[in-house]
C-alpha positions in Angstrom: 107.3 20.5 56.3 105.6 23.7 54.9 102.5 23.2 52.7 101.8 25.6 49.9 98.7 27.4 49.9 96.0 25.4 48.4 97.3 22.1 48.8 95.7 19.4 51.1 93.0 21.7 52.5 94.8 24.8 53.0 93.1 26.5 50.1 91.9 30.0 49.9 88.0 30.0 50.2 86.3 30.6 47.0 83.8 33.4 48.4 86.7 35.6 49.0 87.6 35.3 45.5 84.0 36.0 44.5 83.7 39.0 46.8 86.9 40.8 45.5 85.9 40.1 42.0 82.5 41.6 42.5 84.0 44.9 44.3 86.4 45.2 41.4 83.7 45.1 38.6 81.7 47.6 40.7 84.5 49.8 41.1 85.3 49.6 37.6 81.6 50.7 36.5 81.4 53.6 39.0 84.8 55.0 37.7 83.8 54.5 34.0 80.3 56.2 34.5 80.3 59.9 33.4 79.2 62.4 36.0 75.6 63.7 35.8 75.2 66.8 33.8 74.5 70.0 35.9 70.7 71.1 35.7 68.8 73.9 37.1 67.2 73.3 40.5 63.3 72.7 40.2 62.6 75.8 42.1 64.8 78.2 40.0 62.9 80.7 38.3 64.3 83.7 36.4 61.4 85.9 37.5 61.7 87.8 40.6 59.5 90.4 42.6 60.5 93.7 44.5 58.5 95.5 47.2 59.1 97.9 50.1 57.5 98.1 53.4 57.6 100.9 56.3 56.7 100.7 60.0 53.7 102.4 61.2 54.4 105.1 63.6 51.6 106.0 66.0 51.7 109.9 66.6 51.3 111.2 69.9 48.6 113.7 71.0 49.4 117.3 70.6 48.5 119.5 73.6 47.0 122.8 73.1 46.4 123.9 76.7 46.2 122.8 80.2 44.2 124.8 82.8 43.8 124.3 86.6 40.1 124.8 87.8 40.3 125.7 91.6 36.6 125.9 92.3 35.7 127.4 95.7 38.5 126.8 98.2 39.8 123.9 96.2 36.9 121.7 96.6 36.3 119.4 93.5 39.1 121.1 91.7 40.1 119.7 88.2 42.5 120.0 85.2 41.1 120.8 81.9 43.2 119.5 78.9 42.9 120.4 75.4 44.7 118.5 72.6 44.5 117.3 68.9 44.4 113.8 67.7 44.3 112.3 64.2 41.0 110.9 63.2 40.4 107.1 64.0 42.8 106.7 67.0 41.8 105.6 70.4 43.2 107.9 73.2 44.1 106.2 76.7 44.8 108.1 80.0 46.9 107.4 82.9 48.1 109.5 85.8 51.0 109.2 88.2 52.1 111.0 91.2 55.9 111.4 89.8 57.5 112.9 87.0 59.0 109.6 85.8 55.5 108.6 85.1 56.2 105.0 86.5 54.1 103.3 87.9 51.1 104.9 86.3 47.3 104.0 86.7 44.4 104.1 84.3 42.4 107.1 84.7 39.1 108.2 83.1 38.2 111.8 82.5 35.0 113.1 84.1 34.2 114.6 80.9 35.4 114.5 77.2 34.2 116.1 74.2 35.4 116.5 70.6 36.8 113.7 68.1 40.0 115.5 66.6 40.2 118.5 68.9 39.6 117.0 72.3 39.0 118.7 75.5 39.1 116.5 78.8 38.5 117.3 82.3 40.2 115.3 85.2 38.8 115.8 88.6 41.1 115.9 91.7 38.4 114.4 94.0 36.6 116.3 96.8 39.9 117.2 98.6 42.6 117.1 96.1 42.5 120.9 95.5 41.7 121.7 99.0 44.8 119.8 100.5 47.1 120.6 97.4 48.3 118.1 95.1 50.8 117.3 92.7 49.7 115.0 89.8 50.9 113.9 86.2 48.4 113.0 83.6 49.3 111.3 80.4 47.5 110.7 77.1 48.5 108.2 74.5 47.1 107.0 71.2 46.4 103.5 70.1 46.4 102.6 66.5 42.9 101.1 65.3 42.7 97.3 65.3 46.0 96.8 67.0 47.7 97.2 70.4 50.3 99.7 69.1 50.6 102.6 71.1 52.3 105.9 71.2 54.4 107.0 74.1 52.6 109.0 76.8 52.5 112.8 76.5 52.3 114.2 80.0 51.0 117.4 81.6 52.1 118.3 85.2 49.4 119.9 87.5 50.1 121.5 90.8 47.9 123.1 93.5 48.8 124.3 97.0 46.2 124.3 99.9 42.9 125.7 99.2 43.2 125.4 95.6 45.7 128.5 95.5 48.6 129.0 92.9 47.4 126.1 90.9 49.0 125.4 87.6 49.1 122.9 84.8 51.7 122.6 82.0 53.0 120.3 79.3 56.0 118.1 80.3 58.5 118.3 77.4 
């Protein structure tokens, strides 16, 4: 014989009814509650700012002349390079044995004079002019208080044995 629901211990548990009623009331409250009014965000501000910026460009040295100094039979030959630089920049030198200027090595001139028109002399050493040589000397500028540098400007120096037919020219 079939029993009907709720008779003789086959009843629906009361907590199911309570839970269903609670959910129905909560849903009704949520659906009846109006949506919040739109507001400006706390960081929204009608004021604005404008500006501009430029990237610094480090100029390269401008070469005025390059001269080969053969001395006697090429002993202690040197190159003298004259160039102009803007005030306040630091100049760095390097040399290389090839035109691509890589790799290059830091070099210090044997003498330098001037601040914006600079004359620097680079020695070929005791036998550099005697035996003949091919050398590339580069100069670049560094912006004050930074490590920003210009590309190297390069001069090419050549000499034959005994310091003959020496030449020095700016590499374009």
